[in-house]
C-alpha positions in Angstrom: 285.4 125.2 275.8 285.2 124.9 272.0 281.9 124.0 270.3 282.2 122.5 266.9 279.2 123.0 264.6 278.8 120.8 261.5 276.1 121.7 259.0 275.2 119.1 256.3 272.5 119.8 253.8 270.6 117.0 252.1 269.1 117.8 248.7 267.8 116.0 245.7 270.4 115.6 243.0 268.1 116.9 240.2 266.9 119.9 242.1 267.8 123.1 240.1 267.9 125.2 243.3 269.4 123.0 246.0 269.7 125.8 248.5 266.0 126.7 248.3 264.8 123.3 249.6 266.4 122.5 252.9 265.0 119.3 254.1 267.2 118.4 257.1 269.9 120.0 259.1 272.3 118.2 261.4 273.8 120.2 264.2 276.5 118.6 266.3 277.1 120.3 269.6 280.2 118.6 271.0 279.5 115.0 270.2 275.6 115.0 270.4 273.9 115.4 267.1 270.3 116.9 267.0 268.0 116.4 264.0 266.2 119.6 263.2 263.3 119.4 260.7 262.7 122.2 258.3 259.0 122.7 259.1 258.1 126.3 259.6 257.4 127.4 263.2 253.9 128.7 262.2 253.1 125.3 260.7 253.5 123.7 264.1 251.0 125.9 265.9 248.0 123.9 266.9 245.7 126.8 266.4 246.7 127.3 262.8 246.3 123.5 262.2 242.7 123.7 263.5 242.0 126.7 261.1 243.4 124.8 258.2 241.4 121.6 258.9 239.0 120.8 256.1 236.3 118.7 257.7 234.4 119.0 261.0 235.8 115.6 262.1 239.4 116.7 261.5 238.7 119.9 263.5 237.2 118.1 266.3 240.1 115.6 266.5 242.7 118.5 266.5 240.8 120.2 269.3 240.6 117.0 271.4 244.4 116.6 270.9 245.0 120.2 272.1 242.8 119.8 275.2 244.1 116.4 276.3 242.4 114.0 278.6 241.5 115.0 282.1 239.4 114.0 285.0 236.2 115.2 283.4 236.8 113.3 280.2 237.6 110.1 282.3 234.3 110.6 284.2 232.4 110.9 280.9 233.8 107.7 279.5 233.1 105.9 282.8 229.5 107.1 283.1 228.7 106.5 279.4 229.9 103.0 279.8 227.3 102.3 282.5 224.0 102.6 280.8 221.8 100.9 283.5 219.4 103.4 285.2 220.1 101.9 288.6 223.4 100.3 289.6 221.9 98.4 292.6 218.1 98.1 292.0 217.8 95.8 295.0 219.0 98.5 297.4 217.5 101.5 295.7 214.2 101.8 297.5 215.8 101.4 300.9 218.4 104.0 300.1 215.6 106.3 298.9 213.7 106.0 302.1 216.7 106.5 304.3 217.8 109.6 302.2 214.3 111.2 302.6 214.3 110.5 306.4 217.8 112.1 306.7 216.6 115.3 304.9 213.6 115.4 307.3 215.9 115.2 310.3 218.2 117.8 309.0 215.2 120.1 308.2 213.9 119.7 311.8 217.2 120.1 313.7 219.8 121.6 311.3 219.0 125.3 312.0 218.5 125.0 315.8 220.5 127.2 318.2 224.0 125.8 318.9 225.6 125.3 322.3 227.7 128.4 322.8 231.0 128.8 324.8 231.1 131.1 327.7 231.6 134.6 326.3 229.8 136.8 328.9 227.2 139.4 328.0 227.9 139.1 324.2 226.5 135.5 324.2 223.0 136.4 322.9 224.5 138.4 320.0 227.0 135.7 319.1 224.3 133.0 319.4 222.1 134.9 317.0 224.9 135.4 314.5 226.0 131.8 314.7 222.4 130.6 314.2 221.9 133.0 311.2 225.1 131.5 309.5 224.2 127.8 310.5 220.6 128.4 309.0 222.1 129.8 305.8 224.4 126.9 305.3 221.9 124.1 306.3 218.9 125.6 304.4 221.0 126.1 301.2 222.3 122.6 301.3 219.0 121.1 302.1 217.3 123.1 299.1 220.1 121.9 296.8 219.9 118.3 297.9 216.2 117.9 297.3 216.3 119.5 294.0 219.2 117.5 292.9 217.6 114.2 294.0 214.4 115.1 292.1 216.2 116.0 288.9 218.3 112.8 289.1 215.2 110.6 289.5 213.5 112.3 286.5 216.5 111.6 284.3 217.0 108.1 285.3 213.2 107.4 284.9 213.6 108.6 281.3 216.6 106.4 281.0 214.8 103.2 282.2 213.0 100.7 280.0 209.3 101.5 280.0 207.4 99.2 282.3 210.5 97.6 283.8 211.0 97.2 287.5 213.6 100.0 287.6 211.1 102.3 285.7 208.4 101.6 288.3 210.8 102.2 291.3 212.1 105.4 289.8 208.6 106.6 289.0 207.5 106.1 292.6 210.6 107.7 293.9 210.3 110.7 291.6 206.7 111.2 292.7 207.9 111.2 296.4 210.6 113.7 295.6 208.2 116.1 293.8 205.8 115.9 296.7 208.3 116.6 299.5 210.5 119.2 297.6 208.2 122.2 298.1 207.9 121.4 301.9 211.6 120.9 302.4 212.5 124.2 300.6 212.9 127.0 303.0 214.4 130.6 303.1 218.1 130.4 303.8 218.2 133.5 306.1 214.9 133.7 307.7 215.2 137.5 308.2 212.3 140.0 307.9 211.8 141.1 304.4 212.5 144.8 305.2 216.0 144.0 306.4 216.7 142.6 302.9 215.2 145.5 301.0 217.2 148.0 299.0 216.1 151.0 301.1 217.4 149.5 304.4 220.8 148.4 302.9 221.2 151.8 301.2 220.7 153.6 304.5 223.1 151.4 306.4 225.8 151.9 303.7 225.2 155.6 303.6 225.6 155.8 307.4 228.9 153.9 307.3 230.2 156.1 304.5 229.4 159.2 306.5 231.0 157.8 309.7 234.2 156.9 307.7 234.4 160.4 306.2 234.1 161.9 309.6 236.6 159.6 311.2 239.5 160.0 308.6 239.7 163.8 309.2 241.5 163.3 312.6 244.1 160.9 313.8 242.2 159.7 316.9 239.1 159.2 314.8 241.0 157.1 312.3 242.4 154.9 315.1 239.0 154.5 316.8 237.3 153.7 313.5 240.0 151.2 312.6 239.8 149.5 316.0 236.0 149.3 315.9 236.0 147.9 312.3 238.7 145.3 313.3 236.7 144.2 316.3 233.6 143.8 314.1 235.4 141.9 311.4 236.9 139.6 314.0 233.5 138.9 315.6 232.0 138.1 312.2 234.9 135.9 311.3 234.5 133.9 314.6 230.8 133.6 314.1 231.3 132.4 310.5 233.9 129.8 311.6 231.8 128.6 314.5 228.6 128.5 312.4 230.4 126.6 309.6 231.7 124.0 312.1 228.3 123.5 313.6 226.7 123.1 310.2 229.3 120.7 309.0 228.7 118.5 312.1 224.9 118.5 311.7 225.0 117.8 308.0 227.5 115.0 308.5 225.3 113.4 311.2 222.1 113.6 309.0 222.7 113.3 305.3 226.4 112.5 304.4 226.1 108.7 304.6 222.5 108.4 303.4 223.2 110.5 300.3 226.4 108.6 299.6 224.5 105.3 299.8 221.8 106.6 297.5 224.3 107.9 295.0 226.1 104.5 295.0 222.9 102.6 294.4 222.0 104.8 291.4 225.5 104.7 290.1 227.4 106.7 287.5 225.9 110.0 288.7 228.9 111.9 290.0 229.1 112.8 293.7 226.4 114.0 296.2 226.0 117.7 296.7 228.5 119.4 299.0 227.5 122.0 301.6 229.0 125.5 301.8 230.7 125.0 305.3 234.2 124.9 303.8 233.5 128.1 301.9 232.4 129.9 305.0 235.5 128.7 306.8 237.6 130.3 304.1 235.7 133.5 304.4 236.2 133.5 308.1 240.0 133.1 307.6 240.0 136.0 305.1 238.0 138.2 307.5 240.4 137.4 310.3 243.4 138.5 308.1 241.5 141.7 307.4 240.7 142.3 311.0 244.2 141.8 312.5 246.5 142.8 309.6 244.9 144.9 306.8 242.8 147.2 308.9 245.4 148.2 311.5 248.0 148.7 308.8 245.5 150.9 306.7 244.7 152.9 309.9 248.4 153.4 310.6 249.0 154.7 307.1 246.1 157.0 307.2 247.1 158.3 310.6 250.7 159.1 309.5 249.4 160.7 306.3 247.2 163.1 308.3 250.1 164.2 310.5 
């Protein structure tokens, strides 16, 4: 196949150095001409254009062109176009009351012991682990929700016209939120303080390190240590997944719909807070992979290395 290339240079007739000022080049590959400008490659770099900008307005415009529009920018434009402090003031007080009641119900029932499957003598340990994870997810979500509601009321009260109906409603709701926030807030784990202290954790980690060093000196010790570690990780991953499922169900029953209704009545305030149940489900999957693939593989490699 033959490729014919035709180069035509366009210059000004009075230019004393026609070759030094190339303004356009026509390249014909086959029968399809392509117009190539003579701009230097460095001149087309957006970063250098920003550096050469003379005014702050021009720099800002160039940076916005580089960034491009996205979901966050669309949300900014949408929320700035809705300046009312309450989108549905006629439904706000009702939505506020229902949201407060839903958080109360979640606070009273969210961290209770879950109904466990039949797992024999390990049921008390499994139930304690599941309740620990459930309490962590529910309490963290509850703490985040009450704080988020209080901050949202404060900001919308500042946005409301002083003395208007919306201002009075938001002021009363904000006072309610401040009053109940401290009572709704609770420790996520509920463990004794000494278990979370540095001395206890240091002792546990030191013991595990000593056990690992003793185990890897022999093939049978390596296999036994790997098997025990795999079983422990599998148990923790099961508890994390089960606890995340229980938490998600209870949060959905208590607060999902009331918070959604409250956010809709306020309007232009993003989405309600999400709980961490999906994150714990992801952690459970990772622990399962470690328990059944990574740990046995590592034990096999260490065993063959010793021998």
